[in-house]
N, C-alpha and C positions, 0 to 999 in steps of 0.2 A: 461289212457288206456281205450279203448272202449271194453266192454264186450259183448259177444254173446247174453246174456239174456236181454241186453238193446236195441237191434235192431231187425228188422224183414226184410226179403228179399222182395224187390219190383221189381226186374228185373235183367237184365244182359246186360253187354256191348257187342257190336258186333264188326264189323270191323271198321277200320279208314274210315273217309269220307273226301276226299280231302287231301290236303297237309299242312293245317294250324292248325292241332291239334284237329279237330273235330272227334267224335266217335259216332257210332249209339248206341242207347239205347232202348231196348225192355223192357217195364214195364207192371206190372199188376195193378198198381194203380198210379194215378197222384197226390198223397198226397204231394209230394215235390213241385209241382207247386201251389197247393191250399194254402199252408202255406208260399209260397215264401221262401223256404229254401236256405240258403247260401251255403250249402254243401251237398254232398251225401257220403256215406261210402262204400268203396270197400273192398272186401276180397281178399287180395294179399298174397300169400304164407302163408296162415293160420292166417294172422293178419288183423284186421279191421282197415282201414286207411281212415281218412276224406280227401276228395278232394273238394276244393272250386270251385263253378261254376262261370265261367266268363260270359257265356251266353248259351242259348239253344233255340231251336225252334222245334215245333212239326212237325212230318212228317205224322202222322196218329193218329188214336184213341189210339194205344198202342205203338207208337214209336216216338222217338225224336232224334235230333242231339245235343250232348252236347259239350261244350268247357270248359275245366277245366283250372284254373289259372296255369301258368307255364308249361303247356303241349302244346307245340307249333309246334311240328314236327310229321310227320307220324311215325317216329321211336319211339317217346315217347308214342304215342297212341297204337302202336302195343304191347307194354309191358302191356297195360291195357286190351287189347282185350280178351273177354271171362270172365272177372271178374264179380262175382256176386255183385249186388248193394243192399245195405241195407239202412234202414231209422230208426232213433231213435224213440222209443215209446214216449219219452218226448216231441217231437215236433209234434206228431200226435194229431190233434184236437179231442176232445171227443164229436163228433157230432153223435147222434143216426141215422141220415140219411146218414152218410158217407158210401161209398163203401169200406169196408175193405177187403183186400185179406185174404184168409184162413191162410197164413203163419204169419199174424199179431198175431194170437192167440198162436203161439209157445211160451212156457214159462208161459202161463197163468195156474192158478190152475182151476180145474173143480170140481164143487160141484153139487150133485144131491139133490133135495129137500127132498127125503126120505132117501137116503143112506149116505148123508153128503159128506165129502171130498173124492174124488176118486183119485186124483193125479194131476201131472203137465203134460201139453202137451209137449211132446218131439219133435213131428213131426206131420205135417198134410199131410195125404195121399190123393192126388187129382187125382190119377191114374185112378180111375173109376168114374162113374157118382155119386156114393154115397161117398161123402167125409167123411174121418174118422179122428178123433183125436186119435193119438197114444200116450198114456200116458207113462211116464217114467217107470212105473211098468209093462208095457206090455199090459195093457188093451186097447182094441180098442172100440171106441164109435162113433156112427153116429153123424156127425157134422151138422145135419139137423137143419135148422132155426126153424122148428116147435118144436124142443126139447129145444131150448135155451130160457130161461125165462128172463134173465137179464145179462148184461155185466157190470162189474165194471172195467172200464178202469184204474182208478188210482190204485186200489188194484190188478189189473190184475187177475180177477176171472171171470169165465164163470159159471153162475148158470143155471142148466138144470133141466128138468122134464122128466126123461127117462121112457119109457114104462115099466110097471110091468113085471118082469121076465127077462128083457134084461141083467141085470148084473149076472144072474144065468146061462147064456149060456156058 
């Protein structure tokens, strides 16, 4: 069984394309292409389900057409339309130069160099220009790269150096 804490959101499926089982895919990161993943994970009725890729082709910088194995008709694709698409942390390369989406950090612990462990990231709020880590304990932290000192991908820890007084607000 795939657990929510083992994956992060990378996009969403759109409408069917043609009549042979292709579907549009809008993504925030192309990590699945960079590691040549065999499958993507879809959230269907609250359950994370792996779907194996038969083929795909890019349509733009942030969109592609996907063809999943055993999804061969427009009716099959319509059942998947709108599904959120996730990718496993374990398949994500630990490359410091990689472009990670902010949602990649959901489930990571956050430590401040002075205050210590602050909590786990429950959600990343990207609704405004200033991205925020929303911790499980309700604490909101600026997810500015200037404050991030280190990322332990294996241990799933973000180490930060927050400005003095920020935690007292």
